[in-house]
C-alpha positions in Angstrom: 0.1 44.5 12.6 -0.5 48.3 13.5 -1.5 48.7 16.9 -2.8 51.4 18.8 -1.5 52.8 21.6 -3.0 55.2 24.0 -1.3 57.9 25.7 -1.2 57.7 29.6 -3.5 61.1 29.4 -6.1 59.6 27.4 -6.7 56.5 29.8 -10.1 56.4 31.6 -10.3 58.0 35.0 -12.0 55.6 37.8 -11.4 58.2 40.7 -14.9 58.6 41.4 -14.9 55.5 43.2 -13.5 51.8 43.7 -15.1 49.1 41.6 -16.8 46.0 43.4 -14.3 44.1 41.1 -11.4 46.3 42.2 -12.1 46.0 45.7 -12.1 42.3 45.4 -8.7 42.4 43.8 -7.5 44.9 46.1 -8.6 42.6 49.0 -7.3 39.3 47.5 -3.8 41.2 46.3 -2.9 41.9 50.2 -4.7 39.0 51.8 -6.8 41.3 53.6 -9.5 40.3 56.3 -11.8 43.1 55.1 -15.1 42.9 53.4 -15.9 44.6 49.9 -18.5 46.9 51.7 -15.6 48.3 53.9 -13.3 48.8 50.9 -16.2 50.5 48.9 -17.2 52.7 52.0 -13.7 54.2 51.8 -14.0 55.2 48.4 -16.9 57.0 49.5 -15.2 59.4 51.7 -11.8 59.8 50.1 -12.7 62.9 48.0 -14.0 64.6 51.1 -12.7 67.9 50.5 -9.6 69.9 52.0 -7.7 68.6 55.2 -4.8 69.2 57.5 -2.8 67.6 54.7 -3.6 69.5 52.0 -6.4 67.2 50.3 -8.3 68.9 47.3 -11.8 67.9 46.5 -10.2 65.5 43.8 -8.6 63.5 46.5 -5.2 65.0 45.9 -2.9 65.6 48.8 -0.1 68.2 47.8 3.4 66.5 47.7 5.5 69.4 48.2 5.4 71.7 51.4 7.3 72.7 54.4 6.8 69.2 56.0 6.3 65.7 54.2 2.8 64.8 53.6 1.9 61.5 55.3 2.5 62.7 59.2 0.4 65.4 59.6 -2.3 64.2 56.9 -5.6 62.9 58.2 -4.4 58.8 58.3 -5.8 57.1 55.1 -7.2 53.6 55.0 -4.1 51.7 53.9 -0.6 51.4 53.9 2.3 50.0 52.4 5.7 50.6 53.9 8.9 49.2 52.3 12.5 49.6 53.8 15.8 49.5 51.6 19.3 48.6 52.0 21.7 50.6 49.9 23.9 48.7 47.5 25.7 51.4 46.3 28.6 53.4 48.2 28.3 56.4 45.9 27.1 59.6 47.8 26.2 60.7 44.2 23.9 57.5 43.9 22.0 58.3 46.8 21.5 61.9 46.1 20.4 61.0 42.5 17.7 58.3 44.1 16.4 60.4 46.6 15.7 63.4 43.6 14.3 60.6 41.2 12.1 59.3 44.3 10.9 62.7 45.0 10.1 63.7 41.5 8.1 60.2 41.0 6.4 60.8 44.5 5.1 64.2 43.3 3.7 62.9 40.0 2.2 59.6 41.7 0.4 61.8 44.4 -1.0 63.4 41.9 -2.7 60.9 40.3 -0.4 60.8 37.5 1.8 57.8 35.8 5.3 58.5 36.1 7.1 58.4 32.7 10.1 60.8 32.9 11.6 59.9 29.4 10.1 59.1 26.0 8.9 55.2 26.2 8.9 53.4 22.9 6.9 50.1 22.2 10.3 48.2 22.4 11.3 48.9 26.3 9.6 48.4 29.3 7.6 51.5 30.6 8.7 53.3 33.8 5.3 53.4 35.4 3.9 49.7 35.6 0.4 51.0 34.9 -1.7 48.8 37.8 -3.2 52.1 39.1 -4.2 53.7 35.6 -7.5 55.4 36.3 -7.5 55.1 40.0 -6.9 59.0 40.8 -4.7 60.3 43.7 -6.9 58.2 46.3 -5.4 60.6 48.8 -1.9 59.1 48.3 0.9 60.2 50.1 4.4 59.4 49.9 6.8 59.8 52.8 10.4 59.1 52.6 12.8 58.2 55.6 16.6 57.7 56.0 17.7 54.8 58.5 20.8 54.8 61.1 22.8 52.8 58.6 23.1 55.2 56.2 25.5 57.3 58.3 27.9 54.8 59.7 30.5 55.3 61.8 34.4 55.3 61.1 35.6 53.0 58.4 31.7 52.1 57.5 31.1 55.9 56.8 30.1 54.7 53.3 28.7 58.2 52.0 30.8 60.3 54.1 27.9 61.6 56.1 28.3 60.1 59.9 28.8 64.0 60.9 25.5 64.5 60.0 23.9 61.6 61.8 21.1 63.2 64.3 22.1 62.4 67.8 18.2 61.0 67.7 18.7 58.6 65.3 19.8 55.3 66.5 19.1 51.7 66.1 16.4 51.2 68.8 17.5 49.3 71.8 16.2 45.6 72.8 12.7 45.9 74.8 11.8 43.2 77.3 9.6 40.3 75.4 10.1 41.2 72.0 11.3 38.4 69.5 12.6 40.6 66.3 12.9 38.9 62.9 16.3 40.9 61.6 15.0 40.2 58.0 12.0 42.3 58.6 13.5 45.0 60.7 16.0 47.7 59.9 17.0 49.2 56.6 18.7 52.4 55.2 15.6 53.9 53.5 12.2 54.0 53.8 9.1 54.8 51.7 5.7 55.1 53.6 2.8 55.2 51.1 -0.6 56.0 52.6 -3.9 56.2 50.3 -7.5 55.2 50.4 -7.2 52.6 47.7 -4.8 49.5 48.5 -3.8 49.0 44.5 -2.3 52.9 44.7 -0.1 52.4 47.5 0.9 49.1 46.3 1.4 51.0 42.6 3.6 53.7 44.4 5.8 51.1 46.1 6.2 49.0 42.8 7.0 51.9 40.8 9.8 53.4 43.6 11.3 50.0 44.0 12.0 49.6 40.4 13.6 53.3 40.6 16.0 51.9 43.2 17.4 49.6 41.1 21.4 50.1 40.8 21.5 51.8 44.0 19.2 50.0 46.6 17.3 46.8 47.1 14.0 46.2 49.0 15.1 44.8 52.4 11.3 44.3 53.7 7.8 45.6 53.1 4.5 45.5 55.2 1.0 46.1 54.0 -1.6 47.4 56.5 -5.7 47.9 56.3 -8.1 49.9 58.4 -6.0 52.7 60.3 -6.0 52.4 63.8 -5.8 56.0 64.9 -7.7 59.0 64.2 -5.1 61.6 63.2 -7.7 64.4 62.4 -10.6 65.7 64.4 -13.0 64.9 61.8 -12.2 61.3 61.7 -14.1 58.8 64.0 -12.0 56.7 66.6 -11.6 53.2 64.6 -11.2 49.7 66.2 -8.4 47.6 66.1 -8.5 43.8 65.6 -9.0 43.2 69.3 -12.3 44.9 68.6 -11.4 47.8 71.0 -11.5 51.7 69.8 -7.7 52.3 69.2 -6.2 55.9 69.5 -8.9 58.0 71.3 -6.0 60.0 73.2 -3.8 60.3 69.9 -2.4 63.9 69.2 -4.4 65.4 66.1 -3.2 67.2 63.6 -5.3 70.5 64.2 -3.8 70.8 67.7 -0.7 72.9 66.2 0.6 73.3 69.8 1.0 69.6 70.6 2.4 69.2 67.0 5.0 71.3 67.5 5.8 70.4 70.9 5.7 66.2 70.3 6.2 65.9 66.4 8.0 68.4 64.6 12.3 68.6 65.1 13.0 72.1 66.4 16.4 74.1 65.4 17.5 73.3 69.1 17.2 69.9 68.4 19.5 69.5 65.4 21.0 68.8 62.8 19.9 71.8 60.8 18.7 69.6 57.4 16.2 67.7 60.2 14.5 71.0 61.5 10.8 70.6 60.7 11.1 66.8 59.9 10.1 64.0 62.3 11.3 60.5 63.5 9.2 57.6 62.1 8.9 54.6 64.2 7.6 51.1 62.9 6.5 48.0 65.0 5.0 44.9 64.0 3.2 43.5 67.0 1.0 40.0 66.6 -1.9 39.6 68.6 -2.0 36.2 70.1 -5.7 35.7 69.3 -5.9 32.0 71.1 -5.2 33.9 74.5 -7.3 36.9 73.8 -10.3 35.0 72.4 -10.2 32.9 75.7 -10.3 36.2 78.0 -13.6 37.2 79.6 -15.0 40.9 78.3 -14.1 41.9 81.9 -10.7 40.8 81.6 -10.3 42.0 78.3 -11.7 45.7 79.5 -9.1 45.3 82.2 -6.4 44.7 80.0 -6.9 47.6 78.2 -8.2 50.0 80.6 -11.4 51.2 78.6 -15.0 49.5 77.8 -14.9 47.4 74.6 -18.2 48.8 73.1 -18.5 52.7 73.9 -14.7 52.8 74.3 -15.0 55.0 77.5 -12.2 54.8 80.2 -13.3 52.4 83.1 -15.6 54.6 85.5 -16.2 56.8 82.8 -19.4 57.0 80.3 -18.2 58.6 77.3 -15.1 57.7 74.9 -13.7 61.0 75.6 -14.2 61.2 79.2 -11.2 61.9 81.2 -9.0 58.9 82.2 -9.3 59.1 86.0 -6.0 57.1 86.8 -7.0 57.8 90.8 -10.4 56.5 90.7 -11.0 53.6 93.1 -13.5 51.0 94.0 -13.6 48.7 96.7 -9.8 50.0 97.4 -8.9 48.7 94.2 -8.1 51.1 91.2 -11.0 51.4 88.7 -8.5 51.2 86.2 -5.9 48.3 86.9 -2.3 49.2 87.7 -1.2 47.3 84.5 -3.8 48.4 82.1 -2.3 49.9 78.8 -3.9 53.1 78.9 -2.6 54.0 82.4 0.9 52.9 81.5 0.9 54.5 78.2 -0.7 58.0 79.6 1.4 61.2 79.6 1.0 61.3 83.3 3.1 58.2 83.7 5.4 59.3 81.0 6.7 62.7 82.0 3.8 64.3 79.9 5.3 62.7 76.7 3.0 61.9 73.7 3.6 60.7 70.5 1.7 60.8 66.7 0.1 57.3 66.3 -0.4 56.4 62.4 -1.1 52.6 63.0 -2.8 49.9 60.8 -4.3 46.5 61.2 -2.2 43.6 59.1 -3.1 40.0 58.1 -0.5 37.6 56.7 -1.3 34.2 55.4 -1.8 31.4 58.3 1.4 29.1 58.4 0.4 25.4 57.3 -0.4 23.4 60.2 0.0 26.1 62.8 -3.9 26.4 63.3 -3.0 30.3 64.3 -4.0 33.8 62.7 -1.1 35.9 62.1 -2.6 39.3 62.5 -2.3 42.4 64.4 -1.1 45.8 64.8 1.3 47.4 62.4 2.6 50.2 64.5 3.6 53.5 63.3 4.3 56.5 65.3 5.9 60.0 64.7 7.7 62.0 67.2 10.4 65.1 67.7 12.5 62.9 69.7 12.6 59.2 70.1 15.1 59.4 73.1 12.5 61.2 75.1 9.4 59.9 73.7 9.0 56.2 72.1 12.0 54.6 74.0 10.8 55.5 77.7 7.1 54.9 76.9 8.0 51.4 75.4 10.7 50.3 77.7 7.5 51.1 80.6 4.9 49.1 78.7 7.2 46.1 78.0 8.1 45.9 81.6 4.5 45.7 83.1 1.8 46.0 80.3 -1.2 43.5 80.7 -1.3 43.9 77.0 2.1 41.5 76.8 0.5 38.4 77.7 -1.9 38.6 74.1 0.7 40.4 72.0 4.5 39.9 70.5 6.3 42.5 68.9 8.3 40.7 65.7 9.9 43.7 63.7 11.2 47.2 64.4 12.7 50.1 62.6 13.5 53.9 62.8 13.8 56.5 60.3 14.5 60.0 60.1 12.1 61.8 58.0 13.7 65.3 56.9 11.2 68.3 56.1 9.4 68.4 52.9 10.9 70.5 49.7 9.7 73.0 46.9 9.3 71.9 43.3 12.8 71.6 41.9 14.2 70.6 45.0 14.1 66.9 46.6 13.3 65.5 50.1 16.7 65.3 52.2 18.4 67.8 50.1 19.4 69.6 53.2 21.6 66.6 53.8 24.1 67.2 51.2 24.3 71.0 51.6 
């Protein structure tokens, strides 16, 4: 029997919006605690014109450029971050994988299926097809390299130890964390962000298949509902604790702050990382049984902001200055152990980080009666040793929020600069 097969280019385009059926399917696939209206609402704004990340009116974010997309790009609504362990000890296999990932990422972010070779009916297609017609959905794919890639001494599998950035090392242990080693670390990572969860899933699905023979999936984490604003055009979202999150975050339009705190400089070294950034991911579970039993006043004291308005305690507007020296009745208006106080640049030698976190929700463990949900914290910075590590040490030591959270996974990756067509992400490492 003759079968009529349609070429990829002839398939229908549904980039004009997410259907109600598609929204339900996406929510079910990820186990997301979000409503259909939220998913449909995201689709209405995903084609909202150009932005700091190079989006077009068609919802496409340019893949090629001086820096990788997915860092300064205005944060999308969904993320799927995957970490991989390299199974090959051949530097040629590593180089070839980064080349293939680059080609595939450039194609997928343009909203096209990745089919590099002619495919017959008797072989599995390279592209898995679940995003057919979805359009670009502002998809970005960011590639990162983990500390284990570089090795030391006899464990220098790829001969790259001399190229390891001094800033790239496994994060030190922090007080109170309970990390799952199987959901931490990794030799490589892929961060896929988009305004359609099926598009992010599809990107990781295709790229994972392409890694076969060179790397295996170590862990992955899906997230929904961005928990920070990375553009001045974006309103501040709320996290699963109900508070506005990321009010004081760096915005991509603040080029001075991006240069000072996010992008690697020539003097930072090595040369192949100049223009790149360092990604840190932390899975932070919210202890809702404790949090939900805390009074509104108590919750606001833990965060240091009003829950509804987002204003710092003692202020009236979300963007009012945080008055750390203000007192009432001899006591600080913002408690000494409030999160906003301890995370403030004033308490951290002026250091800041670019946050791009998301909420997450996992299936409940049978019989536990507990919600497993929280913050999938992602941040980018120029120097983790000067920025994230001292900030997190201070928070781990005395942040009131520690009574309501548990850090369960952790990873760090070096994200090289972007590339031009014909090149590939990380190519400077092999020069």
